[in-house]
C-alpha positions, 0 to 999 in steps of 0.5 A, a space after each residue: 539536558 545540555 551538552 557542549 564542549 567544556 560545559 559543566 553545572 546542573 544538567 550541563 555536560 561536556 561529554 555525552 557519556 556523562 549525560 547518559 549516566 545522569 539521564 532519566 528515562 524519557 530525557 532529551 539530551 541536546 547538543 548545543 554546539 557543532 563540536 566533535 565528541 568521542 564516540 563509543 557510547 552504549 545507550 542502555 541504562 543510566 548510572 542507577 541501572 534504569 533502562 533509558 527508554 524514551 531517551 533522545 539525543 539530538 542536535 540543537 537547532 542550527 548545529 551539527 555535532 559530530 561523533 567520531 569513532 576513529 580508532 574504536 576498532 570493532 566497537 560501535 560508535 553508538 550501541 543501543 541495547 534493548 531500549 524502546 523509543 530511542 531517538 537520534 536526531 541531527 547527528 553526524 556520525 563518522 569513523 570506526 567500524 559501525 555507526 549505530 548498532 541496535 541490539 534487541 537481546 530478547 523478544 520480552 524487551 522489544 527494541 524500537 528506535 528512530 534515526 532522523 536527519 542524521 549523517 553516517 559516513 566513513 565506517 572503515 575499521 573492523 571486520 565488516 564496517 557498517 553504517 547501521 546494524 540491527 541485531 536480533 530484530 526490533 522496530 527501526 525508522 530511518 527518516 530523512 538521513 544519509 549513510 555514505 562512504 562506509 567500506 562495508 554495507 550501509 545497513 544490515 538488518 538481521 532476522 525479525 526487524 521491522 525497518 522503514 527507510 523513508 526519504 533517505 539516501 544510502 550511497 557510495 558504500 564499499 559493499 551493498 546499500 541495504 542487506 536484510 534477512 527475514 525482516 519486514 522492509 519498507 523503502 519509501 521515497 529514498 535513494 540507494 546509489 553507487 554502492 559496490 554491490 546491490 542497492 538492496 539485498 533482501 533474503 526471505 523478507 517482505 514489505 513495500 518498496 515505493 517511490 524510490 531510486 536505485 541507481 549506479 550500483 556497481 560490480 558483478 552483483 551490482 543490481 538495483 535490488 536483489 530479492 531472494 524468496 519472500 514477498 514484496 510490493 515494488 511500485 513507482 520506483 526508478 532503476 537506473 544504470 546499475 552494473 548488472 540488473 535493475 532488479 533480480 528475483 532469486 531463491 536463497 537455496 538455489 533450488 527454491 521457488 523464489 519470491 512472490 512479487 508485484 512489480 508495477 509502474 516502475 521505470 527500469 533503464 540503462 542497466 548494463 546486463 538486465 532490466 529484470 532478471 528472474 532466476 526464479 520468481 514465483 507468481 510474479 506479476 510484472 505490470 505497467 513498467 517502462 523497461 528501456 535501454 537496458 542490456 537485455 529487457 527481461 530474462 525469466 529462467 529457472 522455474 519462474 512463473 510470471 504474468 507480464 501485462 502492460 509493459 513497454 520493453 524497448 531498445 535493449 542494447 547488448 548486441 549479443 544478448 539484447 532480447 526484449 524478453 527471454 523465456 528460458 529454463 522451465 519458466 511458465 510465462 504469460 504476456 498480455 498487452 505488452 509493447 516490445 520494440 526496437 530491441 538489439 536482438 529478438 523481441 521474444 525468445 523461447 528456449 526449449 523446456 520453457 513455455 510462453 503464451 502471448 496475447 495482444 502484444 506488439 512485437 515490432 522492429 527488433 533488429 534480429 527478428 521479432 520472435 524466436 522459438 515460438 510456434 503457432 498458438 504461442 502468440 495470438 491476436 498480436 502485431 508481429 512486425 516481421 511477419 514471422 507468424 501470420 496465424 492465430 489472428 496475428 497481424 503485421 505492419 507499422 504500429 504507428 506509435 506517437 513518439 517512440 523516441 520520446 517514450 510515447 508508445 501510445 497508438 496514433 489514429 490509423 494504427 493497425 493495432 487499434 481494436 485488433 486484440 482479443 477481449 477474451 484473452 485470459 488474464 486481460 488486465 482491467 487497466 492499461 499502462 497509464 492506469 486507464 481502462 484496458 478496454 475503452 467504453 462504457 458498454 458492458 462488453 466495451 469496445 475491442 481491446 487495442 494491441 500493446 501496452 496502452 489503450 487509445 481514447 481511454 480514461 481513468 476509472 473509479 469503481 463503486 461496487 454497490 449502489 442501492 435504492 428503495 426496498 432491498 430484501 437482500 439487504 434487509 432494508 429500504 435504502 439510498 446511496 450517496 456518491 462523493 467524487 473528488 477531483 484532486 488534480 489541477 485540471 477540470 474533469 469531465 466525468 461519466 458515471 454509468 450504473 449497471 444492473 446485476 446482469 450488466 445492463 444499464 440501470 433504468 434512469 433518465 440520466 444514465 449514463 450521467 455526465 458531470 464536470 468537476 473543477 480542480 479541487 472540487 467535489 461532487 456529492 450526489 445521491 444515486 437517484 439524483 445522479 441517474 434519474 430514477 425515482 426516489 422510491 424505486 428499487 434499484 441495485 447494481 454497481 457504478 463505473 465512473 471515468 474521466 481523463 483526470 484521476 479521481 478519488 471517491 467514497 460512497 455511503 449507504 443510508 436508510 431511505 429516511 436518512 435517519 441512519 447511516 448503514 456505512 461507507 466505503 472509499 473506492 478506487 480503480 483497483 480490481 483483483 482475482 483474489 479477494 478476502 471478505 474478512 468478516 462472516 456473520 450469520 447468527 442471532 446478531 446479524 448476517 453478512 451479505 457479500 457483493 461482487 462487481 465485475 467492472 471488466 468486459 468479460 464474464 467472471 467465473 468466481 468461487 467463494 469459500 467460507 472459512 471458519 476462524 480455525 481455518 477449515 472450510 465451512 459449507 459448500 463453496 459457492 460458484 457464480 458467473 458475473 456478467 461484464 459490468 454485472 453484480 452478484 449478491 450472496 450469503 452463507 446462510 446454512 451455517 450458523 457462525 459469528 466468525 469466519 471469513 470468505 475468500 473469493 477466487 475469480 478468473 477475471 478482476 473483480 471488486 467487492 464488499 460485504 455488509 454485515 450485522 443486524 439490518 438496523 446497524 449494518 457495517 460495510 467492509 471492502 474486500 482486500 487482496 492478500 498483500 506483502 506486508 508483515 506489519 499492520 496498523 489499526 489507526 483507531 480503537 475505542 473501548 468502554 463507555 458504550 464503545 467496543 472495538 473488535 480486531 479481526 485478522 486473517 492468515 491467508 497463507 498455507 503455513 502457520 503465522 505468529 502474531 504479536 499485537 500491541 495496543 497503544 494509547 493516543 500518547 503512544 504509550 502501551 495499553 494493557 498487555 501485549 497479545 501473542 497469537 498463533 494463527 493456523 493456515 487460513 485461520 482468523 482472529 476476531 476478538 475485542 480490544 478489551 479481551 485481546 489486551 486485557 483492558 478492563 471496563 471503566 473509563 473510555 480508552 482510545 488509541 491504536 493497534 500494531 500487529 506484527 507477523 513472522 510472515 506476509 499475507 496477513 490482513 485485518 480490520 477493525 469493527 466498531 460498535 456503540 451502544 449506550 442503551 438508547 442509541 446503537 451504531 456500527 462501522 468497520 474499516 480495513 487495516 493500513 500498512 504504509 504511510 503516505 505523504 498526501 492523505 485524502 478524505 473524500 467527503 465532509 458533513 459537519 455542523 449541519 442538521 441530520 434527520 435524526 440524532 442532532 447535527 452531523 459531525 466529521 472527525 479525523 484520526 491521524 497516526 504518526 508511526 515514527 519516533 519523531 515529531 511530524 509536522 502536517 498541514 490539514 486543509 478543508 475544501 468546500 464542494 466548489 474546491 475553495 479552501 475554507 480552513 487550513 492549519 499546520 500542526 505537529 503530531 508527536 512521536 508514535 502519537 495519534 490525534 483524533 478530533 472533530 473537524 471544528 469546535 469552539 473549544 480549543 483542542 476539541 477540534 482541528 479548528 475553532 471556527 465554525 465549518 458548517 459543510 454538507 459536502 467538501 473534502 479534506 487533505 492532509 500533507 506531510 513530508 514524512 507520511 501518516 496514516 488516517 481515517 475519517 468518521 461521520 457521526 451524529 451527536 448522539 452516535 445513532 449514526 456512524 460511518 468510518 472510512 480509511 484515508 485515500 492516497 493520491 498516488 
């Protein structure tokens, strides 16, 4: 349907209202000129009363039509009521009270809309002029757009919304940039600047804020972000030149505990009053941030509880309040391995009623003194430049930073802070400011930790929690392990691999530790016994720590010793945590679960594992263990027969883990996850019928009830079966097949994906896949996804090469586009040396999933039609929007199956 000024005729209209009246669900209304059109549109039903679900209003290529709402008063320029899958694209919307208003009138008719490449500006009429208003909830994607110069707020999101703001700009608005209440908010690669209040105001919300800029927001509430209660992951952002704080954490009630937040790897600079303000925050983890040139660095007050690690807090400017860190109110704070330098007043100030514990921290050259209010025992193993405290193993002297004026706070050779910290400090992080090992060296106990935020002569780690070889009674089979490591950077990587026993010693092997060089773009695929030089048949069990001066990605797969059967595979990372969830318990006639914990750090980890039933009650006696530095422990809960439940592990030191579950001849591997901040999870693939079964598992890690809405979609993005409404009690688990959960009947093969939405954060999930055609059986498992990424890595390829059993190996990739707009992507295949052997661009439709094998001669069956016989290599997927994905390795008869989640290069 074409719209242009003065048009008439079949499927040609001179006004948008006329086109909407004649439209059918799923139609595309394209505006073919750059004219100005009357606003005041309501998009709901057509002239016959049919809901216009799936309607698109877009500009033709090269055109920028304008919808002008000047004079409409309180009426929205565009109102969308109770529709699904609406797309607005390429429009300029100006004048009036509200640019776009989205109304979800009932949960029975969920709203979903995408606003892509639009420009909304100049809303100035009515009571509260707003660029975008979301009422009553709904799923809204705002992609690659600009909203500006509204006299009120840029975006208002009411209770129950799931809003993604991607690669967009919100600027120059007369009130805040984005205000949201009790919603899930993801802000990715966006800019929020020069608004006359806070950039983001988030009340009781959850979500992820990553890769974005919050700058020059104005006025007495001119914070980059205000978070009042809720739960957020806030990483890799820049907070610059805001009138008050870069970020503030608060309580909605004034007497509450405040939000939970993980605030890491951000740059916080030139904010006038505070870099970071907490009044209060709850269990704040503030890690590896550069907080510089703000009026005051960090102020923790009220009932805040916070852990600060690896931060650089430098050059605060305010002559009357410019402390590095102020700990006030009834705050309980712990500072480990921070650098606090050249602030206008004191480095650390402790007020009466608050408490602080400081370890391994440089506090130096602060103009009015380095510490105030701290007594003996409050600060230990630290460098205090003004000699205020010499007890507690504290030292003094010039820290000898490499180039502090250029923000290079690495230690030079000869610094007194080198190797002068305490490895035994509680909450010693696993990584430093640069995401390198916090304690350098491959020995189990490592060297001595440096004082300050960075570690000299350290390297980037990659943690493989399990390497198994030979007979393994605990795992019920004779096994071998394949390790794949990818150098996705631009420089050669010299990589050290060290394998450790359960007690933390070196695994016996003639080449352990092993050194390898990996060129840019190349992959190293190798079996454990080949890498470390032990006999193929010998029984070896432990974990592996790889390290390099380049960032790496990796994957490992466990096979039976005859290479006739994959056990399963797991992607690996540099992450370790003190709170892990192993999401699938099993001990019955169908199989058993074995849990594996690996301690990659330099201290003994004291762990407690609790088995929970699907109803949320503790089962069996919790298991406690001490895990040696670089050591490993395997355990199970074999006294209680159960086919459901999960295990939660608490540790006093960062650890990693995974589980192997199922019968010995078709084990699945599932990596441990940490409780997160998302209230929406994506399961990028399911398969049901024709021998395939998919189980959806979800865990409520909260102490309160959560209400879930789960929806299954086909590969085409259309709903499958019936929506599932599930209430999970505290600590409870959902474990149900896709067929039963969504009332999908038996019959033909059904594939697609699942979205789970919760009314609170702290949910985790996984998909468990089974194949059984009566002759061949296989199984695999993969955790959920929650946030799109613009660069996906798949760390291994095995395709069109003979397998020891089951025919040839095949590699498949599934990609999910959660947005309501087509997404162009590039897929590249690399061989092991790093050469691109296949590349193509394609488009993935709105809310669609594509699942194909890597190559097949029949067009459409694979991503490529050319032959790609590869026993190693990796795959990269690039897009401007972001996708989710997973990779599948299998044999032609599906007797072998591995499924792993895509990795991010971030």
